[in-house]
PABA-779272 format. One record per residue (C-alpha): residue number from 1; residue in one letter; x, y, z. Coordinates in Angstrom, 3 decimals. Each point is the difference from the previous one (the first is absolute). Example, Ala and Ser with C-alpha at 12.3 -4.5 7.8 and 13.67 -1.06 7.14 Angstrom:
# residues 2
+-----+------+----------+----------+----------+
| seq | type |     east |    north |       up |
+-----+------+----------+----------+----------+
|   1 |    A |   12.300 |   -4.500 |    7.800 |
|   2 |    S |    1.370 |    3.440 |   -0.660 |
+-----+------+----------+----------+----------+
***
This chain:
# residues 139
+-----+------+----------+----------+----------+
| seq | type |     east |    north |       up |
+-----+------+----------+----------+----------+
|   1 |    M |    0.088 |   -0.003 |    0.113 |
|   2 |    N |    1.347 |    3.493 |   -1.031 |
|   3 |    W |   -0.982 |    3.323 |    2.051 |
|   4 |    T |   -0.655 |    3.296 |   -1.559 |
|   5 |    W |    0.958 |    2.866 |    2.277 |
|   6 |    N |   -1.914 |    3.300 |   -0.816 |
|   7 |    L |    1.469 |    3.230 |    1.376 |
|   8 |    R |   -1.611 |    3.184 |   -0.378 |
|   9 |    T |    1.203 |    3.629 |    1.462 |
|  10 |    R |   -2.773 |    1.668 |    1.803 |
|  11 |    D |    1.669 |    3.365 |   -0.151 |
|  12 |    G |   -0.579 |    0.786 |   -3.676 |
|  13 |    G |   -3.193 |    0.590 |   -2.083 |
|  14 |    M |   -3.532 |   -0.243 |    1.194 |
|  15 |    N |    0.291 |   -3.832 |    0.428 |
|  16 |    G |    3.664 |   -0.252 |    0.272 |
|  17 |    L |    2.471 |   -1.319 |   -2.648 |
|  18 |    E |    1.113 |   -3.504 |   -0.970 |
|  19 |    F |    3.553 |   -0.647 |    1.373 |
|  20 |    A |    0.668 |   -3.724 |   -0.934 |
|  21 |    R |   -2.113 |   -3.224 |   -1.027 |
|  22 |    C |    2.736 |   -2.659 |    0.610 |
|  23 |    T |   -0.299 |   -3.976 |   -0.242 |
|  24 |    T |    1.989 |   -2.157 |    2.226 |
|  25 |    A |   -0.256 |   -3.585 |    0.995 |
|  26 |    G |   -2.655 |   -0.676 |    2.796 |
|  27 |    G |    0.490 |   -0.504 |    3.443 |
|  28 |    F |    2.578 |    2.965 |    0.725 |
|  29 |    S |   -0.669 |    1.309 |    3.501 |
|  30 |    R |    2.539 |    2.967 |   -0.676 |
|  31 |    V |    0.742 |    1.989 |   -2.799 |
|  32 |    L |    2.096 |    3.249 |   -0.528 |
|  33 |    V |   -1.030 |    2.983 |   -2.062 |
|  34 |    H |    2.490 |    2.483 |   -1.335 |
|  35 |    A |   -0.694 |    3.591 |    0.395 |
|  36 |    A |   -3.667 |   -0.703 |    1.362 |
|  37 |    P |   -2.514 |    2.962 |    0.062 |
|  38 |    A |   -0.245 |    1.542 |    3.497 |
|  39 |    Q |   -3.743 |   -0.516 |   -0.247 |
|  40 |    A |   -0.837 |   -3.500 |   -1.596 |
|  41 |    S |   -2.846 |   -2.377 |   -0.494 |
|  42 |    V |    1.161 |   -3.559 |   -0.193 |
|  43 |    E |   -1.800 |   -3.123 |   -1.136 |
|  44 |    A |    1.383 |   -3.670 |   -0.439 |
|  45 |    I |   -2.424 |   -1.836 |   -2.349 |
|  46 |    A |    0.291 |   -3.829 |   -0.787 |
|  47 |    D |   -0.435 |   -1.261 |   -3.418 |
|  48 |    D |   -3.581 |   -0.892 |    0.552 |
|  49 |    G |   -0.759 |    3.577 |    0.622 |
|  50 |    E |   -0.361 |   -0.327 |    3.750 |
|  51 |    V |    1.542 |    2.788 |    2.121 |
|  52 |    V |    2.565 |   -1.343 |    2.238 |
|  53 |    A |    0.380 |    3.263 |    1.886 |
|  54 |    R |   -0.650 |    3.537 |   -0.394 |
|  55 |    A |    1.046 |    3.250 |    1.961 |
|  56 |    D |    0.635 |    3.640 |   -0.307 |
|  57 |    L |    3.599 |    0.494 |    1.376 |
|  58 |    D |    1.681 |    3.343 |    0.846 |
|  59 |    R |    3.689 |    0.534 |    0.445 |
|  60 |    D |    0.737 |    0.276 |    3.788 |
|  61 |    G |    3.328 |    1.667 |    0.641 |
|  62 |    D |    2.846 |    0.838 |   -2.089 |
|  63 |    Y |    0.347 |   -0.819 |   -3.805 |
|  64 |    S |    1.773 |   -3.138 |   -1.107 |
|  65 |    P |    0.387 |   -1.120 |   -3.443 |
|  66 |    M |   -1.194 |   -3.447 |    1.020 |
|  67 |    T |   -3.439 |   -0.650 |    1.421 |
|  68 |    L |   -0.770 |   -3.536 |    1.521 |
|  69 |    L |   -3.483 |   -1.193 |   -0.311 |
|  70 |    E |   -0.928 |   -2.935 |    2.177 |
|  71 |    L |   -2.992 |   -2.043 |   -0.276 |
|  72 |    D |   -1.576 |   -1.450 |    3.300 |
|  73 |    G |   -3.150 |   -1.858 |   -0.703 |
|  74 |    G |   -2.221 |    2.495 |   -1.886 |
|  75 |    R |    1.851 |    2.906 |    1.483 |
|  76 |    I |    3.025 |    1.841 |   -1.787 |
|  77 |    Q |    2.636 |    1.941 |    1.928 |
|  78 |    R |    2.477 |    2.635 |   -1.249 |
|  79 |    S |    3.410 |    1.019 |    1.229 |
|  80 |    E |    2.711 |    2.153 |   -1.489 |
|  81 |    V |    3.409 |   -2.028 |   -0.092 |
|  82 |    W |    3.494 |    0.035 |   -0.832 |
|  83 |    P |    0.373 |   -3.432 |   -1.082 |
|  84 |    D |    2.578 |   -2.493 |    1.198 |
|  85 |    E |    0.688 |   -3.757 |   -0.883 |
|  86 |    E |   -3.249 |   -1.180 |    1.807 |
|  87 |    L |   -1.862 |    1.724 |   -2.987 |
|  88 |    Y |    2.033 |   -1.363 |   -2.674 |
|  89 |    G |   -1.958 |   -2.301 |   -2.128 |
|  90 |    L |   -3.184 |    2.022 |    0.197 |
|  91 |    P |   -1.960 |    1.429 |   -3.043 |
|  92 |    V |    0.263 |    3.627 |   -0.482 |
|  93 |    L |   -2.900 |    1.715 |   -1.642 |
|  94 |    L |    0.895 |    2.986 |   -2.268 |
|  95 |    A |   -2.029 |    2.865 |   -1.267 |
|  96 |    G |   -1.695 |   -1.080 |   -3.310 |
|  97 |    G |   -0.428 |   -3.744 |    1.040 |
|  98 |    E |    3.579 |   -1.576 |   -0.359 |
|  99 |    V |    1.195 |   -2.626 |    2.540 |
| 100 |    G |    3.493 |   -0.931 |    1.027 |
| 101 |    I |    1.610 |   -1.938 |    2.731 |
| 102 |    L |    2.244 |    2.115 |    2.513 |
| 103 |    T |    3.403 |   -1.720 |   -0.404 |
| 104 |    A |    2.264 |    2.726 |    1.894 |
| 105 |    W |   -0.308 |    3.316 |    1.957 |
| 106 |    R |    2.271 |    2.117 |    1.762 |
| 107 |    H |   -0.122 |    3.690 |    1.326 |
| 108 |    S |    1.938 |    2.455 |    2.030 |
| 109 |    D |   -0.764 |    0.446 |    3.748 |
| 110 |    D |   -1.413 |    3.313 |   -0.608 |
| 111 |    H |   -2.245 |   -1.219 |   -2.959 |
| 112 |    S |    1.111 |    2.590 |   -2.338 |
| 113 |    W |    0.939 |   -2.723 |   -2.692 |
| 114 |    W |   -1.026 |   -3.538 |   -0.774 |
| 115 |    Q |    0.800 |   -2.567 |   -2.478 |
| 116 |    W |   -1.967 |   -2.907 |   -0.820 |
| 117 |    S |   -0.618 |   -2.955 |   -2.415 |
| 118 |    V |   -2.939 |   -1.454 |   -1.352 |
| 119 |    E |   -0.383 |   -3.224 |   -2.261 |
| 120 |    F |   -2.492 |   -0.314 |   -2.626 |
| 121 |    S |   -1.203 |   -2.983 |   -1.837 |
| 122 |    N |   -2.947 |   -0.624 |   -2.065 |
| 123 |    R |   -1.911 |   -2.640 |   -1.994 |
| 124 |    T |   -2.695 |   -0.115 |   -2.694 |
| 125 |    G |   -3.482 |   -0.499 |    1.492 |
| 126 |    R |   -0.477 |    0.054 |    3.708 |
| 127 |    P |    0.691 |   -3.607 |    1.450 |
| 128 |    A |   -1.097 |    0.081 |    3.714 |
| 129 |    D |    2.766 |    0.475 |    2.327 |
| 130 |    W |    2.646 |   -0.241 |   -2.554 |
| 131 |    A |    3.583 |    0.979 |    0.833 |
| 132 |    P |    3.193 |   -0.638 |   -2.050 |
| 133 |    P |    2.098 |   -2.904 |    1.170 |
| 134 |    G |    2.383 |    0.985 |    2.757 |
| 135 |    Q |   -1.612 |    3.135 |    0.809 |
| 136 |    E |   -0.084 |    0.709 |    3.775 |
| 137 |    V |   -3.193 |    1.508 |    1.039 |
| 138 |    R |   -1.482 |    0.286 |    3.718 |
| 139 |    R |   -3.762 |   -0.233 |    0.730 |
+-----+------+----------+----------+----------+
***
């Protein structure tokens, strides 16, 4: 089963603006979002159209280039993070709908710069839960 993640910014236009519509393999309890909107509406939807979780999530605290979304039952929680090795292997949702897997991250102590790597892979069609051989993903 694949999941579709819908992210909309609530701080633009009358009804908000589309930020990303991304497809990942199903079953992820955590995903990262790069440059997430300060005010976001988030939905995780299963292949059959069932909404797994839905929430309006606002940034709480200082900006970070990465936001961690965590599913807990039917709830979604948001936190701004500076990734470390514990988050390597998670999907990163990007504006416009691309998804990559976080493979590396480093940043200065004062958070004035950061460097990161994301691995992209693809396949024709959308087979459920597909990943390339040897790709390390964390759910």
